[in-house]
C-alpha positions as CSV (number, residue, x, y, z in Angstrom):
1,M,6.0,16.1,6.7
2,V,4.9,12.7,5.2
3,F,6.4,9.5,6.5
4,T,6.8,6.6,4.0
5,L,7.3,3.0,4.9
6,V,7.7,0.1,2.5
7,Y,7.6,-3.6,3.6
8,L,7.8,-7.0,1.9
9,S,6.1,-10.1,3.1
10,T,4.8,-13.5,2.0
11,M,1.2,-14.6,2.7
12,R,1.0,-17.8,4.6
13,W,-1.5,-19.2,2.1
14,G,-2.4,-18.2,-1.4
15,L,-4.9,-15.5,-1.9
16,S,-8.0,-16.3,-3.9
17,D,-9.7,-13.7,-6.1
18,P,-12.3,-12.9,-3.4
19,E,-9.6,-12.8,-0.6
20,L,-7.5,-10.4,-2.5
21,A,-10.5,-8.2,-3.3
22,A,-11.4,-8.3,0.4
23,L,-7.9,-7.4,1.5
24,L,-7.8,-4.5,-0.9
25,D,-11.2,-3.2,0.3
26,Q,-10.1,-3.5,4.0
27,C,-6.9,-1.6,3.3
28,R,-8.8,1.2,1.5
29,R,-11.5,1.6,4.2
30,R,-8.9,1.6,7.1
31,N,-6.5,3.8,5.3
32,A,-9.1,6.4,4.4
33,E,-10.0,6.6,8.1
34,L,-6.4,7.1,9.1
35,D,-5.5,9.4,6.2
36,V,-2.9,6.9,5.0
37,T,-2.3,6.5,1.3
38,G,-0.1,4.1,-0.7
39,V,0.2,1.2,-3.1
40,L,-0.1,-2.6,-2.7
41,V,2.0,-4.8,-5.0
42,V,1.1,-8.4,-5.3
43,R,2.9,-11.2,-7.0
44,D,1.1,-14.5,-6.4
45,G,1.9,-15.0,-2.7
46,D,4.4,-12.1,-2.3
47,V,3.2,-8.7,-1.1
48,M,5.0,-5.4,-1.1
49,Q,3.2,-2.4,0.3
50,L,4.0,1.3,0.6
51,L,2.3,3.2,3.3
52,E,2.5,7.0,3.7
53,G,1.0,9.5,6.2
54,E,1.7,10.8,9.7
55,E,4.6,8.8,11.1
56,S,3.0,7.7,14.3
57,V,-0.1,6.5,12.4
58,V,1.9,4.6,9.8
59,R,4.1,3.0,12.4
60,R,1.0,1.9,14.4
61,L,-0.6,0.5,11.3
62,Y,2.6,-1.4,10.4
63,G,2.6,-2.8,14.0
64,R,-0.8,-4.3,13.3
65,I,0.4,-5.8,10.1
66,L,3.4,-7.3,11.9
67,R,0.9,-9.1,14.2
68,D,-1.3,-10.3,11.3
69,P,-1.2,-14.1,11.1
70,R,-1.7,-14.0,7.3
71,H,1.9,-12.6,6.8
72,H,5.2,-14.1,7.5
73,G,8.8,-13.0,6.8
74,L,7.9,-9.4,7.0
75,L,10.8,-7.1,6.2
76,T,11.0,-3.3,6.3
77,I,12.9,-2.4,3.1
78,W,12.6,1.4,3.1
79,T,11.5,4.4,5.1
80,D,11.6,8.0,4.1
81,T,10.3,11.5,5.0
82,T,9.2,13.9,2.4
83,E,7.1,17.1,2.1
84,H,4.5,15.6,-0.3
85,R,2.7,12.3,-0.7
86,R,3.5,10.1,-3.7
87,F,0.0,8.8,-3.9
88,P,-2.3,11.6,-2.6
89,G,-5.4,10.3,-4.2
90,W,-5.0,6.6,-3.5
91,S,-6.3,5.2,-0.2
92,M,-4.6,2.1,-1.6
93,G,-3.7,1.6,-5.3
94,L,-3.1,-2.0,-6.4
95,E,-0.4,-3.3,-8.8
96,D,-1.0,-7.0,-9.5
97,V,2.1,-8.4,-11.2
98,S,1.1,-12.0,-10.7
99,T,1.3,-14.3,-13.7
100,T,-2.4,-14.1,-14.0
101,P,-4.1,-10.8,-12.8
102,V,-7.3,-11.5,-10.8
103,L,-9.0,-8.1,-10.3
104,P,-10.7,-5.7,-12.6
105,A,-9.4,-2.2,-13.0
106,D,-10.7,0.4,-10.5
107,R,-11.4,2.8,-13.3
108,A,-9.9,3.7,-16.6
109,D,-8.1,6.9,-15.4
110,G,-7.3,5.7,-11.9
111,P,-4.9,3.2,-10.3
112,V,-5.3,-0.2,-12.0
113,H,-3.9,-3.5,-11.0
114,S,-2.9,-4.4,-14.6
115,Q,-1.4,-1.8,-16.8
116,L,-1.5,-4.3,-19.6
117,Q,-5.3,-4.5,-19.3
118,L,-5.5,-0.8,-20.0
119,V,-3.1,-0.5,-22.9
120,E,-4.6,-3.5,-24.6
121,S,-7.8,-1.6,-24.8
122,V,-6.5,1.7,-26.0
123,G,-2.8,1.5,-26.5
124,T,-0.4,0.8,-29.3
125,A,1.7,-2.3,-29.9
126,E,4.8,-0.4,-28.7
127,Q,3.0,0.6,-25.5
128,R,1.8,-3.0,-24.9
129,D,5.3,-4.2,-25.3
130,Y,6.6,-1.7,-22.8
131,V,4.0,-2.8,-20.2
132,R,4.8,-6.5,-20.7
133,R,8.4,-5.8,-20.1
134,R,7.5,-3.6,-17.1
135,N,5.4,-6.4,-15.5
136,A,8.1,-9.0,-16.2
137,A,10.8,-6.8,-14.6
138,L,8.6,-6.2,-11.5
139,R,7.9,-9.9,-11.1
140,G,11.6,-10.6,-11.3
141,A,12.5,-7.9,-8.8
142,L,10.0,-9.1,-6.2
143,V,11.9,-12.4,-5.9
144,A,15.4,-10.7,-6.0
145,G,15.4,-8.6,-2.9
146,E,18.5,-6.5,-3.7
147,H,16.6,-5.0,-6.7
148,L,13.4,-4.1,-4.9
149,I,14.2,-0.4,-4.6
150,R,14.9,-0.3,-8.3
151,A,11.5,-1.9,-8.9
152,L,9.8,0.5,-6.5
153,S,11.1,3.4,-8.6
154,V,9.0,2.3,-11.5
155,I,5.9,2.6,-9.3
156,L,6.8,5.4,-6.8
157,H,7.1,8.1,-9.3
158,G,3.7,7.3,-10.9
159,H,5.0,7.1,-14.5
160,D,2.2,4.8,-15.5
161,P,-0.5,5.0,-18.2
162,A,-3.8,6.9,-17.8
163,T,-6.3,7.8,-20.4
164,S,-7.0,11.1,-22.0
165,A,-9.6,12.3,-24.5
166,P,-8.2,14.7,-27.1
167,P,-10.6,17.1,-28.9
168,D,-10.9,14.6,-31.8
169,G,-12.9,12.3,-29.6
170,S,-10.3,9.5,-29.5
171,T,-9.0,7.8,-26.3
172,R,-5.2,7.9,-25.8
173,L,-2.7,7.0,-23.2
174,H,-0.6,9.6,-21.3
175,C,1.9,9.4,-18.5
176,R,0.1,10.1,-15.2
177,A,3.1,11.7,-13.5
178,C,4.3,13.8,-16.4
179,R,0.8,15.1,-17.1
180,R,0.5,16.3,-13.5
181,T,3.7,18.3,-13.8
182,G,2.8,19.8,-17.2
183,E,5.7,18.0,-19.0
184,D,5.5,15.9,-22.2
185,A,2.9,13.4,-21.2
186,R,3.4,10.7,-23.8
187,F,3.4,7.1,-22.5
188,P,5.8,5.6,-21.8
189,C,7.8,8.7,-20.9
190,D,11.6,8.9,-20.9
191,V,11.7,8.4,-17.2
192,A,9.7,5.2,-17.3
193,V,11.7,3.8,-20.2
194,S,15.1,4.6,-18.5
195,V,14.1,3.2,-15.2
196,L,12.8,0.0,-16.8
197,E,16.0,-0.4,-18.8
198,D,18.1,0.1,-15.7
199,L,16.0,-2.5,-13.8
200,E,16.2,-5.1,-16.7
201,Q,20.0,-4.7,-16.7
202,A,20.2,-5.2,-13.0
203,L,18.1,-8.4,-12.9
204,P,19.8,-11.7,-13.5
């Protein structure tokens, strides 16, 4: 079984570009050693992180985070136990929903910090509009605690854009989660659209 823990915190001081890059690199190296996967969501000084793995390992790791002087106001917002990982290939994916993204994408078909950066290069106007709405909703949810679980659902199910190369040689976007399950892989998929609409209605 896979144990999942999600927490929210605020950094005691703002993260510069190099500091955020170093934090992400540290998370990825440590998590790879511990067989922990997950996603890190950053909004300016606010941090939300999902950690998944063997329960005792995840809880020990979270204990270290609780003692980290860079964080304050840590709050565990969700724990869960499932049979499968939500992010099996990510030692730590990054979603930067700050007003101004600071890091380049890891790679075109992998977890990226800015979905807008990806769709602006290969997406349609409709897809760009969806991602702008998505980022705005996530930013709003990170400062409205009662809506955090709704915001998480946009990310947890992996219904985000990834690239595909059809036989005609073009580059298109598909839904990462739907493609894995063999369903209609258009982006944004029906799940992503419905979750975003639900979140937008819930936010003030």
